[in-house]
KOLGU-650313 format. One record per atom (N, C-alpha, C, CB): atom name; residue number from 1; residue in three letters; y, z, x; chain. Coordinates in nm, 3 decimals. Glycine has a CB too. Layout:
<atoms>
+------+-----+-----+---------+---------+---------+-------+
: atom :   n : res :       y :       z :       x : chain :
+------+-----+-----+---------+---------+---------+-------+
:   CA : NUM : ALA :       Y :       Z :       X :     A :
...
+------+-----+-----+---------+---------+---------+-------+
</atoms>
This chain:
<atoms>
+------+-----+-----+---------+---------+---------+-------+
: atom :   n : res :       y :       z :       x : chain :
+------+-----+-----+---------+---------+---------+-------+
:    N :   1 : UNK :  -0.131 :   0.007 :   0.096 :     A :
:   CA :   1 : UNK :  -0.023 :   0.001 :   0.009 :     A :
:    C :   1 : UNK :   0.113 :   0.043 :   0.051 :     A :
:   CB :   1 : UNK :  -0.056 :   0.071 :  -0.094 :     A :
:    N :   2 : UNK :   0.082 :   0.048 :   0.252 :     A :
:   CA :   2 : UNK :   0.267 :   0.046 :   0.278 :     A :
:    C :   2 : UNK :   0.285 :  -0.088 :   0.350 :     A :
:   CB :   2 : UNK :   0.343 :   0.193 :   0.397 :     A :
:    N :   3 : UNK :   0.176 :  -0.096 :   0.431 :     A :
:   CA :   3 : UNK :   0.187 :  -0.240 :   0.366 :     A :
:    C :   3 : UNK :   0.225 :  -0.353 :   0.322 :     A :
:   CB :   3 : UNK :   0.178 :  -0.249 :   0.328 :     A :
:    N :   4 : UNK :   0.177 :  -0.372 :   0.218 :     A :
:   CA :   4 : UNK :   0.247 :  -0.445 :   0.101 :     A :
:    C :   4 : UNK :   0.400 :  -0.388 :   0.125 :     A :
:   CB :   4 : UNK :   0.176 :  -0.402 :  -0.066 :     A :
:    N :   5 : UNK :   0.391 :  -0.307 :   0.062 :     A :
:   CA :   5 : UNK :   0.579 :  -0.260 :   0.032 :     A :
:    C :   5 : UNK :   0.668 :  -0.273 :   0.205 :     A :
:   CB :   5 : UNK :   0.593 :  -0.021 :  -0.040 :     A :
:    N :   6 : UNK :   0.605 :  -0.309 :   0.267 :     A :
:   CA :   6 : UNK :   0.696 :  -0.281 :   0.388 :     A :
:    C :   6 : UNK :   0.760 :  -0.157 :   0.445 :     A :
:   CB :   6 : UNK :   0.793 :  -0.347 :   0.370 :     A :
:    N :   7 : UNK :   0.745 :  -0.062 :   0.393 :     A :
:   CA :   7 : UNK :   0.817 :   0.090 :   0.362 :     A :
:    C :   7 : UNK :   0.841 :   0.107 :   0.543 :     A :
:   CB :   7 : UNK :   0.683 :   0.249 :   0.262 :     A :
:    N :   8 : UNK :   0.768 :   0.047 :   0.644 :     A :
:   CA :   8 : UNK :   0.819 :   0.055 :   0.807 :     A :
:    C :   8 : UNK :   0.970 :  -0.018 :   0.805 :     A :
:   CB :   8 : UNK :   0.698 :  -0.044 :   0.928 :     A :
:    N :   9 : UNK :   0.905 :  -0.129 :   0.813 :     A :
:   CA :   9 : UNK :   1.025 :  -0.239 :   0.834 :     A :
:    C :   9 : UNK :   1.158 :  -0.223 :   0.721 :     A :
:   CB :   9 : UNK :   0.951 :  -0.404 :   0.810 :     A :
:    N :  10 : UNK :   1.148 :  -0.175 :   0.635 :     A :
:   CA :  10 : UNK :   1.269 :  -0.115 :   0.594 :     A :
:    C :  10 : UNK :   1.314 :   0.027 :   0.609 :     A :
:   CB :  10 : UNK :   1.273 :  -0.135 :   0.479 :     A :
:    N :  11 : UNK :   1.221 :   0.073 :   0.700 :     A :
:   CA :  11 : UNK :   1.279 :   0.215 :   0.711 :     A :
:    C :  11 : UNK :   1.316 :   0.329 :   0.676 :     A :
:   CB :  11 : UNK :   1.327 :   0.221 :   0.729 :     A :
:    N :  12 : UNK :   1.169 :   0.347 :   0.568 :     A :
:   CA :  12 : UNK :   1.125 :   0.397 :   0.454 :     A :
:    C :  12 : UNK :   1.033 :   0.510 :   0.441 :     A :
:   CB :  12 : UNK :   1.079 :   0.305 :   0.397 :     A :
:    N :  13 : UNK :   0.988 :   0.576 :   0.431 :     A :
:   CA :  13 : UNK :   0.864 :   0.632 :   0.398 :     A :
:    C :  13 : UNK :   0.829 :   0.667 :   0.235 :     A :
:   CB :  13 : UNK :   0.859 :   0.755 :   0.481 :     A :
:    N :  14 : UNK :   0.671 :   0.680 :   0.204 :     A :
:   CA :  14 : UNK :   0.631 :   0.772 :   0.097 :     A :
:    C :  14 : UNK :   0.713 :   0.901 :   0.065 :     A :
:   CB :  14 : UNK :   0.501 :   0.813 :   0.128 :     A :
:    N :  15 : UNK :   0.765 :   0.945 :   0.113 :     A :
:   CA :  15 : UNK :   0.801 :   1.110 :   0.098 :     A :
:    C :  15 : UNK :   0.946 :   1.069 :   0.077 :     A :
:   CB :  15 : UNK :   0.766 :   1.234 :   0.247 :     A :
:    N :  16 : UNK :   1.017 :   0.947 :   0.073 :     A :
:   CA :  16 : UNK :   1.147 :   0.895 :   0.056 :     A :
:    C :  16 : UNK :   1.155 :   0.860 :  -0.114 :     A :
:   CB :  16 : UNK :   1.169 :   0.759 :   0.162 :     A :
:    N :  17 : UNK :   1.079 :   0.764 :  -0.056 :     A :
:   CA :  17 : UNK :   1.055 :   0.681 :  -0.230 :     A :
:    C :  17 : UNK :   1.000 :   0.747 :  -0.355 :     A :
:   CB :  17 : UNK :   0.943 :   0.560 :  -0.225 :     A :
:    N :  18 : UNK :   0.878 :   0.844 :  -0.293 :     A :
:   CA :  18 : UNK :   0.850 :   0.963 :  -0.411 :     A :
:    C :  18 : UNK :   0.963 :   1.041 :  -0.479 :     A :
:   CB :  18 : UNK :   0.766 :   1.078 :  -0.351 :     A :
:    N :  19 : UNK :   1.064 :   1.094 :  -0.382 :     A :
:   CA :  19 : UNK :   1.193 :   1.189 :  -0.415 :     A :
:    C :  19 : UNK :   1.297 :   1.099 :  -0.522 :     A :
:   CB :  19 : UNK :   1.285 :   1.231 :  -0.251 :     A :
:    N :  20 : UNK :   1.295 :   0.968 :  -0.467 :     A :
:   CA :  20 : UNK :   1.368 :   0.861 :  -0.523 :     A :
:    C :  20 : UNK :   1.345 :   0.850 :  -0.634 :     A :
:   CB :  20 : UNK :   1.356 :   0.751 :  -0.475 :     A :
:    N :  21 : UNK :   1.176 :   0.843 :  -0.707 :     A :
:   CA :  21 : UNK :   1.137 :   0.797 :  -0.816 :     A :
:    C :  21 : UNK :   1.168 :   0.956 :  -0.878 :     A :
:   CB :  21 : UNK :   0.981 :   0.717 :  -0.817 :     A :
:    N :  22 : UNK :   1.113 :   1.089 :  -0.846 :     A :
:   CA :  22 : UNK :   1.117 :   1.170 :  -0.901 :     A :
:    C :  22 : UNK :   1.256 :   1.224 :  -0.947 :     A :
:   CB :  22 : UNK :   1.048 :   1.231 :  -0.842 :     A :
:    N :  23 : UNK :   1.394 :   1.140 :  -0.899 :     A :
:   CA :  23 : UNK :   1.529 :   1.154 :  -0.878 :     A :
:    C :  23 : UNK :   1.535 :   1.093 :  -1.044 :     A :
:   CB :  23 : UNK :   1.610 :   1.064 :  -0.728 :     A :
:    N :  24 : UNK :   1.501 :   0.954 :  -1.039 :     A :
:   CA :  24 : UNK :   1.557 :   0.861 :  -1.096 :     A :
:    C :  24 : UNK :   1.521 :   0.881 :  -1.248 :     A :
:   CB :  24 : UNK :   1.519 :   0.735 :  -1.034 :     A :
:    N :  25 : UNK :   1.364 :   0.944 :  -1.247 :     A :
:   CA :  25 : UNK :   1.306 :   0.992 :  -1.392 :     A :
:    C :  25 : UNK :   1.410 :   1.033 :  -1.488 :     A :
:   CB :  25 : UNK :   1.209 :   1.118 :  -1.379 :     A :
:    N :  26 : UNK :   1.476 :   1.167 :  -1.425 :     A :
:   CA :  26 : UNK :   1.537 :   1.182 :  -1.528 :     A :
:    C :  26 : UNK :   1.651 :   1.160 :  -1.549 :     A :
:   CB :  26 : UNK :   1.525 :   1.264 :  -1.557 :     A :
:    N :  27 : UNK :   1.712 :   1.085 :  -1.499 :     A :
:   CA :  27 : UNK :   1.879 :   1.026 :  -1.486 :     A :
:    C :  27 : UNK :   1.832 :   0.952 :  -1.574 :     A :
:   CB :  27 : UNK :   1.964 :   0.951 :  -1.343 :     A :
:    N :  28 : UNK :   1.719 :   0.880 :  -1.572 :     A :
:   CA :  28 : UNK :   1.720 :   0.794 :  -1.699 :     A :
:    C :  28 : UNK :   1.633 :   0.806 :  -1.828 :     A :
:   CB :  28 : UNK :   1.694 :   0.675 :  -1.658 :     A :
:    N :  29 : UNK :   1.636 :   0.978 :  -1.821 :     A :
:   CA :  29 : UNK :   1.586 :   0.996 :  -1.954 :     A :
:    C :  29 : UNK :   1.680 :   1.077 :  -2.016 :     A :
:   CB :  29 : UNK :   1.450 :   1.052 :  -1.964 :     A :
:    N :  30 : UNK :   1.783 :   1.101 :  -1.928 :     A :
:   CA :  30 : UNK :   1.949 :   1.143 :  -2.024 :     A :
:    C :  30 : UNK :   1.966 :   1.049 :  -2.097 :     A :
:   CB :  30 : UNK :   2.103 :   1.157 :  -1.945 :     A :
:    N :  31 : UNK :   1.906 :   0.906 :  -2.178 :     A :
:   CA :  31 : UNK :   1.931 :   0.811 :  -2.243 :     A :
:    C :  31 : UNK :   1.948 :   0.877 :  -2.386 :     A :
:   CB :  31 : UNK :   1.833 :   0.705 :  -2.222 :     A :
:    N :  32 : UNK :   1.815 :   0.948 :  -2.391 :     A :
:   CA :  32 : UNK :   1.738 :   0.969 :  -2.495 :     A :
:    C :  32 : UNK :   1.761 :   1.066 :  -2.575 :     A :
:   CB :  32 : UNK :   1.632 :   0.979 :  -2.465 :     A :
:    N :  33 : UNK :   1.885 :   1.169 :  -2.499 :     A :
:   CA :  33 : UNK :   1.979 :   1.225 :  -2.522 :     A :
:    C :  33 : UNK :   2.130 :   1.195 :  -2.571 :     A :
:   CB :  33 : UNK :   1.971 :   1.266 :  -2.443 :     A :
:    N :  34 : UNK :   2.153 :   1.070 :  -2.464 :     A :
:   CA :  34 : UNK :   2.349 :   1.087 :  -2.492 :     A :
:    C :  34 : UNK :   2.329 :   0.937 :  -2.550 :     A :
:   CB :  34 : UNK :   2.500 :   1.107 :  -2.307 :     A :
:    N :  35 : UNK :   2.252 :   0.864 :  -2.607 :     A :
:   CA :  35 : UNK :   2.219 :   0.760 :  -2.690 :     A :
:    C :  35 : UNK :   2.130 :   0.712 :  -2.767 :     A :
:   CB :  35 : UNK :   2.224 :   0.698 :  -2.650 :     A :
:    N :  36 : UNK :   2.122 :   0.822 :  -2.836 :     A :
:   CA :  36 : UNK :   2.026 :   0.810 :  -2.894 :     A :
:    C :  36 : UNK :   2.081 :   0.624 :  -2.997 :     A :
:   CB :  36 : UNK :   1.997 :   0.980 :  -2.979 :     A :
:    N :  37 : UNK :   2.139 :   0.572 :  -3.085 :     A :
:   CA :  37 : UNK :   2.154 :   0.454 :  -3.135 :     A :
:    C :  37 : UNK :   2.086 :   0.355 :  -3.151 :     A :
:   CB :  37 : UNK :   2.218 :   0.420 :  -3.099 :     A :
:    N :  38 : UNK :   2.073 :   0.339 :  -2.956 :     A :
:   CA :  38 : UNK :   2.045 :   0.216 :  -2.920 :     A :
:    C :  38 : UNK :   1.930 :   0.227 :  -2.858 :     A :
:   CB :  38 : UNK :   2.138 :   0.154 :  -2.847 :     A :
:    N :  39 : UNK :   1.844 :   0.357 :  -2.840 :     A :
:   CA :  39 : UNK :   1.745 :   0.437 :  -2.774 :     A :
:    C :  39 : UNK :   1.641 :   0.267 :  -2.760 :     A :
:   CB :  39 : UNK :   1.674 :   0.606 :  -2.892 :     A :
:    N :  40 : UNK :   1.590 :   0.281 :  -2.880 :     A :
:   CA :  40 : UNK :   1.480 :   0.144 :  -2.829 :     A :
:    C :  40 : UNK :   1.509 :   0.046 :  -2.770 :     A :
:   CB :  40 : UNK :   1.420 :   0.071 :  -2.919 :     A :
:    N :  41 : UNK :   1.591 :  -0.063 :  -2.791 :     A :
:   CA :  41 : UNK :   1.676 :  -0.119 :  -2.666 :     A :
:    C :  41 : UNK :   1.693 :  -0.101 :  -2.571 :     A :
:   CB :  41 : UNK :   1.759 :  -0.125 :  -2.662 :     A :
:    N :  42 : UNK :   1.725 :   0.010 :  -2.547 :     A :
:   CA :  42 : UNK :   1.776 :   0.037 :  -2.380 :     A :
:    C :  42 : UNK :   1.640 :   0.127 :  -2.319 :     A :
:   CB :  42 : UNK :   1.956 :   0.153 :  -2.367 :     A :
:    N :  43 : UNK :   1.576 :   0.172 :  -2.386 :     A :
:   CA :  43 : UNK :   1.453 :   0.211 :  -2.287 :     A :
:    C :  43 : UNK :   1.327 :   0.127 :  -2.279 :     A :
:   CB :  43 : UNK :   1.401 :   0.346 :  -2.325 :     A :
:    N :  44 : UNK :   1.299 :   0.012 :  -2.371 :     A :
:   CA :  44 : UNK :   1.253 :  -0.111 :  -2.397 :     A :
:    C :  44 : UNK :   1.274 :  -0.209 :  -2.224 :     A :
:   CB :  44 : UNK :   1.356 :  -0.172 :  -2.548 :     A :
:    N :  45 : UNK :   1.474 :  -0.198 :  -2.277 :     A :
:   CA :  45 : UNK :   1.502 :  -0.278 :  -2.120 :     A :
:    C :  45 : UNK :   1.499 :  -0.255 :  -1.971 :     A :
:   CB :  45 : UNK :   1.609 :  -0.308 :  -2.114 :     A :
:    N :  46 : UNK :   1.513 :  -0.081 :  -1.984 :     A :
:   CA :  46 : UNK :   1.495 :   0.003 :  -1.854 :     A :
:    C :  46 : UNK :   1.381 :   0.014 :  -1.871 :     A :
:   CB :  46 : UNK :   1.564 :   0.132 :  -1.825 :     A :
:    N :  47 : UNK :   1.265 :   0.000 :  -1.874 :     A :
:   CA :  47 : UNK :   1.157 :  -0.014 :  -1.850 :     A :
:    C :  47 : UNK :   1.109 :  -0.152 :  -1.759 :     A :
:   CB :  47 : UNK :   1.109 :   0.002 :  -1.969 :     A :
:    N :  48 : UNK :   1.136 :  -0.228 :  -1.861 :     A :
:   CA :  48 : UNK :   1.124 :  -0.415 :  -1.813 :     A :
:    C :  48 : UNK :   1.157 :  -0.402 :  -1.656 :     A :
:   CB :  48 : UNK :   1.274 :  -0.550 :  -1.907 :     A :
:    N :  49 : UNK :   1.319 :  -0.347 :  -1.671 :     A :
:   CA :  49 : UNK :   1.372 :  -0.363 :  -1.553 :     A :
:    C :  49 : UNK :   1.282 :  -0.311 :  -1.462 :     A :
:   CB :  49 : UNK :   1.495 :  -0.310 :  -1.543 :     A :
:    N :  50 : UNK :   1.265 :  -0.215 :  -1.464 :     A :
:   CA :  50 : UNK :   1.178 :  -0.111 :  -1.370 :     A :
:    C :  50 : UNK :   1.056 :  -0.148 :  -1.332 :     A :
:   CB :  50 : UNK :   1.150 :   0.016 :  -1.430 :     A :
:    N :  51 : UNK :   0.993 :  -0.195 :  -1.423 :     A :
:   CA :  51 : UNK :   0.839 :  -0.295 :  -1.365 :     A :
:    C :  51 : UNK :   0.904 :  -0.400 :  -1.319 :     A :
:   CB :  51 : UNK :   0.708 :  -0.358 :  -1.488 :     A :
:    N :  52 : UNK :   0.981 :  -0.508 :  -1.284 :     A :
:   CA :  52 : UNK :   0.997 :  -0.616 :  -1.270 :     A :
:    C :  52 : UNK :   1.031 :  -0.524 :  -1.146 :     A :
:   CB :  52 : UNK :   1.072 :  -0.718 :  -1.360 :     A :
:    N :  53 : UNK :   1.130 :  -0.477 :  -1.128 :     A :
:   CA :  53 : UNK :   1.202 :  -0.428 :  -0.950 :     A :
:    C :  53 : UNK :   1.075 :  -0.372 :  -0.871 :     A :
:   CB :  53 : UNK :   1.348 :  -0.266 :  -0.951 :     A :
:    N :  54 : UNK :   0.970 :  -0.264 :  -0.942 :     A :
:   CA :  54 : UNK :   0.869 :  -0.229 :  -0.892 :     A :
:    C :  54 : UNK :   0.749 :  -0.367 :  -0.824 :     A :
:   CB :  54 : UNK :   0.822 :  -0.140 :  -1.006 :     A :
:    N :  55 : UNK :   0.719 :  -0.445 :  -0.874 :     A :
:   CA :  55 : UNK :   0.615 :  -0.563 :  -0.875 :     A :
:    C :  55 : UNK :   0.653 :  -0.699 :  -0.765 :     A :
:   CB :  55 : UNK :   0.612 :  -0.623 :  -1.043 :     A :
:    N :  56 : UNK :   0.820 :  -0.732 :  -0.839 :     A :
:   CA :  56 : UNK :   0.860 :  -0.841 :  -0.792 :     A :
:    C :  56 : UNK :   0.912 :  -0.758 :  -0.646 :     A :
:   CB :  56 : UNK :   0.972 :  -0.927 :  -0.897 :     A :
:    N :  57 : UNK :   1.011 :  -0.716 :  -0.647 :     A :
:   CA :  57 : UNK :   1.083 :  -0.726 :  -0.538 :     A :
:    C :  57 : UNK :   1.005 :  -0.609 :  -0.443 :     A :
:   CB :  57 : UNK :   1.246 :  -0.706 :  -0.572 :     A :
:    N :  58 : UNK :   0.924 :  -0.541 :  -0.481 :     A :
:   CA :  58 : UNK :   0.855 :  -0.501 :  -0.367 :     A :
:    C :  58 : UNK :   0.953 :  -0.311 :  -0.315 :     A :
:   CB :  58 : UNK :   0.878 :  -0.667 :  -0.231 :     A :
+------+-----+-----+---------+---------+---------+-------+
</atoms>
């Protein structure tokens, strides 16, 4: 996995990436409380964008 994501080339490691993921999750989750009127569209677009970035951009 480290080779696929080229972590060493990018100057990062699993610990940093995990910390970023654990930080991003609560920030994105606050949408549930702040923006309930357009919740479905917001969560769907955020989820698709996150999956796309994770798979395409590595």
